[in-house]
C-alpha positions in Angstrom: 0.0 0.0 0.0 1.0 3.5 -0.4 3.1 4.7 2.5 2.4 8.4 1.9 1.4 10.9 -0.6 3.7 13.9 -0.9 1.9 16.4 -3.1 4.2 19.2 -3.9 1.9 20.9 -6.2 -1.6 19.5 -5.9 -4.2 19.3 -8.6 -7.4 21.1 -8.3 -6.4 24.7 -9.1 -8.9 27.3 -7.8 -8.4 30.7 -9.4 -10.4 34.0 -9.4 -8.3 35.5 -12.2 -9.3 35.7 -15.8 -9.0 32.6 -18.0 -5.7 32.8 -20.0 -3.9 30.6 -22.5 -1.1 28.4 -21.3 1.6 30.8 -22.5 0.2 33.6 -20.4 0.5 31.9 -16.9 3.1 34.5 -16.4 6.6 34.2 -17.6 9.4 34.7 -15.1 9.7 38.5 -15.0 13.0 40.0 -16.1 12.1 43.6 -15.0 13.3 44.9 -11.6 9.8 45.6 -10.3 7.2 42.9 -10.9 3.7 44.1 -11.9 1.1 43.9 -9.1 -1.0 41.7 -11.5 1.8 39.2 -11.9 2.5 39.1 -8.1 -1.2 38.6 -7.4 -1.5 35.8 -10.0 1.6 34.1 -8.8 0.6 34.2 -5.2 -2.8 32.8 -5.9 -1.2 30.1 -8.1 1.0 29.0 -5.2 -1.8 29.1 -2.5 -4.4 27.3 -4.5 -2.1 24.7 -6.0 0.2 24.0 -3.1 -1.6 24.8 0.2 -3.7 21.6 0.3 -0.6 19.8 1.5 1.8 22.6 2.2 -0.2 25.1 4.1 1.7 27.1 6.7 -1.4 27.0 9.0 -1.7 23.2 9.5 -0.1 22.2 12.8 3.1 20.2 12.9 1.5 16.9 13.8 -0.2 13.9 12.1 -2.5 16.2 10.2 0.3 17.4 7.9 0.8 15.5 4.6 3.8 17.6 3.4 6.2 20.3 4.6 5.2 24.0 4.5 6.3 26.0 1.4 8.8 27.9 3.4 10.7 24.6 4.0 10.7 23.9 0.3 12.1 27.3 -0.4 14.8 27.0 2.2 16.1 23.7 1.0 16.1 24.6 -2.6 17.9 27.9 -1.9 20.6 26.0 0.0 21.4 24.0 -3.1 20.3 26.4 -5.9 21.2 30.0 -4.9 20.5 31.7 -8.2 17.0 32.2 -9.5 17.6 30.5 -12.8 18.9 27.3 -11.1 16.2 27.4 -8.4 13.3 27.6 -11.0 14.9 25.0 -13.3 15.4 22.5 -10.5 11.9 22.9 -9.1 10.3 22.5 -12.5 12.4 19.4 -13.2 11.4 17.7 -10.0 7.7 18.5 -10.3 7.7 17.0 -13.8 9.9 14.0 -13.0 9.8 13.3 -9.2 12.3 10.6 -8.1 13.9 9.7 -4.8 17.3 10.4 -6.3 16.3 14.0 -7.3 14.4 14.8 -4.1 15.9 17.7 -2.2 13.8 17.3 0.9 15.0 13.8 1.8 13.5 13.8 5.3 10.1 14.9 4.0 10.1 12.1 1.4 10.9 9.6 4.2 8.1 11.0 6.4 5.4 11.7 3.8 6.4 9.6 0.8 7.4 10.7 -2.7 5.0 12.9 -4.6 3.2 11.5 -7.6 4.0 13.1 -11.0 2.0 16.2 -11.6 0.7 17.3 -15.0 0.8 21.1 -14.6 2.0 23.2 -17.5 5.6 24.1 -17.2 4.8 27.8 -17.3 2.6 27.5 -14.2 5.3 25.7 -12.2 7.9 28.3 -13.4 5.6 31.1 -12.2 5.2 29.5 -8.7 8.9 28.8 -8.4 9.8 32.4 -9.4 7.4 33.8 -6.9 8.7 31.5 -4.2 12.3 32.6 -4.9 11.6 36.4 -5.1 9.0 36.8 -2.3 8.6 36.0 1.3 6.0 33.4 2.2 4.2 32.7 5.4 6.2 30.6 7.8 4.9 28.6 10.8 6.5 29.5 14.1 7.7 26.0 14.5 9.7 25.8 11.3 13.5 25.6 11.7 16.2 24.9 9.1 17.9 21.5 9.3 20.7 23.0 11.4 18.1 23.7 14.1 18.5 27.4 13.8 15.5 29.6 13.0 15.4 30.2 9.3 15.9 33.8 8.3 13.8 34.1 5.1 15.1 35.9 2.1 13.1 37.7 -0.6 10.9 40.8 -1.0 7.8 41.6 1.0 4.6 41.1 -1.0 3.5 44.5 -2.3 -0.2 43.6 -2.3 -2.4 45.4 0.2 -3.7 43.1 2.9 -6.8 45.3 3.1 -7.8 44.7 -0.5 -11.6 43.9 -0.8 -12.3 40.3 -1.5 -14.8 39.6 -4.3 -17.6 37.1 -4.0 -15.8 34.9 -6.5 -12.6 34.9 -4.3 -14.7 34.2 -1.2 -16.3 31.2 -3.0 -12.9 30.0 -4.1 -11.5 30.2 -0.5 -14.5 28.2 0.8 -13.9 25.6 -1.8 -10.2 25.5 -1.1 -10.7 25.2 2.6 -13.2 22.4 2.2 -10.9 20.6 -0.2 -8.0 21.0 2.2 -10.1 19.4 5.0 -11.3 16.5 2.9 -7.9 16.0 1.3 -6.1 16.0 4.6 -8.4 13.4 6.1 -8.4 11.3 2.9 -4.7 11.2 2.6 -4.4 10.4 6.3 -6.7 7.4 5.7 -4.6 6.2 2.8 -1.4 6.6 4.8 -2.7 4.8 7.8 -4.7 1.8 6.3 -4.6 2.0 2.6 -6.9 2.8 -0.3 -9.8 0.5 0.8 -9.9 2.3 4.1 -9.9 5.6 2.3 -12.9 4.5 0.2 -14.8 3.7 3.4 -13.9 7.1 4.8 -15.3 8.8 1.8 -18.5 6.9 2.0 -19.0 7.6 5.7 -17.4 11.0 6.3 -17.0 13.1 3.2 -20.6 14.4 3.1 -20.8 15.1 6.9 -17.5 17.0 6.8 -18.7 19.1 3.8 -22.1 19.7 5.4 -20.5 20.8 8.8 -18.2 23.3 7.1 -21.1 24.7 5.1 -23.2 25.1 8.3 -20.3 26.7 10.1 -19.9 29.3 7.3 -23.6 29.7 6.6 -23.3 28.7 3.0 -23.9 25.7 0.9 -21.1 23.5 -0.4 -21.4 20.6 -2.8 -19.3 18.5 -5.1 -21.3 17.5 -8.2 -20.5 15.4 -11.2 -21.9 14.2 -14.5 -20.4 10.8 -13.6 -21.4 10.7 -9.9 -20.6 8.1 -7.4 -23.0 9.2 -4.7 -26.6 9.9 -5.9 -26.6 13.1 -3.9 -23.8 14.5 -6.0 -25.5 14.1 -9.4 -25.1 17.2 -11.6 -28.1 18.9 -13.1 -28.4 20.1 -16.7 -26.7 23.4 -16.1 -23.9 21.8 -14.1 -23.3 19.2 -16.8 -22.8 21.9 -19.3 -20.3 23.7 -17.0 -18.4 20.5 -16.5 -18.0 20.1 -20.2 -16.9 23.7 -20.6 -14.3 23.3 -17.9 -13.0 20.1 -19.5 -12.7 22.0 -22.9 -10.7 24.6 -21.1 -8.6 21.9 -19.6 -7.9 20.3 -23.0 -6.8 23.7 -24.3 -4.6 24.2 -21.3 -6.4 27.3 -20.2 -6.5 28.4 -16.6 -9.9 28.2 -15.0 -11.9 31.0 -13.4 -14.8 30.8 -11.0 -18.2 30.7 -12.9 -21.2 32.5 -11.3 -24.8 31.5 -11.9 -27.8 33.2 -10.3 -30.7 31.0 -9.6 -33.7 32.7 -8.0 -32.3 34.9 -5.3 -29.2 32.9 -4.7 -25.8 33.1 -6.3 -23.8 29.9 -7.0 -20.1 29.7 -7.8 -18.5 26.8 -9.6 -15.0 25.6 -10.0 -13.6 22.3 -11.5 -12.3 19.3 -9.6 -9.2 17.9 -11.5 -8.0 14.4 -11.2 -4.5 13.4 -10.2 -2.8 10.1 -9.7 -4.2 9.6 -6.2 -7.7 10.0 -7.5 -7.2 7.1 -9.9 -6.9 4.6 -7.1 -10.7 4.8 -6.9 -11.7 6.6 -10.1 -9.4 5.3 -12.8 -9.9 2.6 -15.3 -11.5 -0.5 -13.8 -8.6 -2.7 -15.0 -6.2 -0.6 -12.9 -8.3 -0.3 -9.7 -7.3 -3.0 -7.2 -9.9 -5.9 -7.1 -10.8 -5.4 -3.4 -11.4 -1.7 -3.9 -13.5 -2.3 -7.0 -15.5 -4.9 -5.2 -16.2 -2.5 -2.3 -17.2 0.3 -4.7 -19.7 -2.0 -6.4 -21.2 -3.0 -2.9 -21.6 0.5 -1.5 -22.3 2.3 -4.7 -24.2 -0.2 -7.0 -25.0 2.6 -9.5 -21.5 4.1 -9.6 -20.5 6.1 -12.7 -17.3 7.7 -11.3 -14.7 5.5 -13.0 -12.7 5.5 -16.2 -10.8 8.8 -15.5 -7.3 9.6 -16.4 -5.0 12.2 -14.8 -5.8 15.8 -15.4 -9.5 15.4 -16.2 -12.5 17.3 -14.8 -14.2 14.8 -12.5 -16.8 17.2 -11.2 -17.2 20.8 -9.9 -17.4 22.6 -6.6 -20.7 24.3 -6.1 -20.7 27.1 -3.5 -23.9 29.0 -2.7 -24.3 32.2 -0.8 
């Protein structure tokens, strides 16, 4: 069974910025002062792609599934002090993760080696460049391997912390927080007892966790799909069209943006759920799902449709209602 899942850059990117072509993720700036638009985009890229497993706010205990981003920055800077080398090394590892190439050896031992990610190279370059140039939030417990408190390098983020948050950004943040909670518990289940146990966790706990977070924030949170596993998560006609649109964007390597729909007097916000290698343990081709897991799926979800996926496909969408 899988010992651990070390997701350096996790799938399921949740952006509030405008949809752009692959080549406009934001090339590594060569000018002395980065534009505020680039900084904002790069910061959001890092937070929404990486913080599921590498959040600075998750305590240093069994809840963590990967080191904080500040640890990644510190270790890479130690071996790759120039920006060009730093960015190139990080892109190379994300695209071809191996034990031999791993810089954070202790983290790989503790959490396991990350699965290969299918992010566009330009997106990883953008995140790596931001990580090199700007300071990121650091947990108070983080220390460098020497045991000394790490003195972070880089510029302060020029973005105003008092900037008004749009409804789309609020919806994105709710989706991201819910995903982080579900992902943390799911990967903990995989690490402790394997995929079969994780499937049972999803069956028993995923909806209650989602519902409790929705109640706490006085909103509605759902995950819906045109190929649903749980009948409660079946997409309606509008949502099915949105899923197809998101998949088309994905095929064209476009960044996604939150989509707003007003139904009656309520606003709903949608964003795609993208598959990665971990998802395929329960949602991949039937021939590649382990027999005991497939048998359990057929028992608890006799009308299951949520199989046959490959990496980097839209498996469904988040639906956030205010």
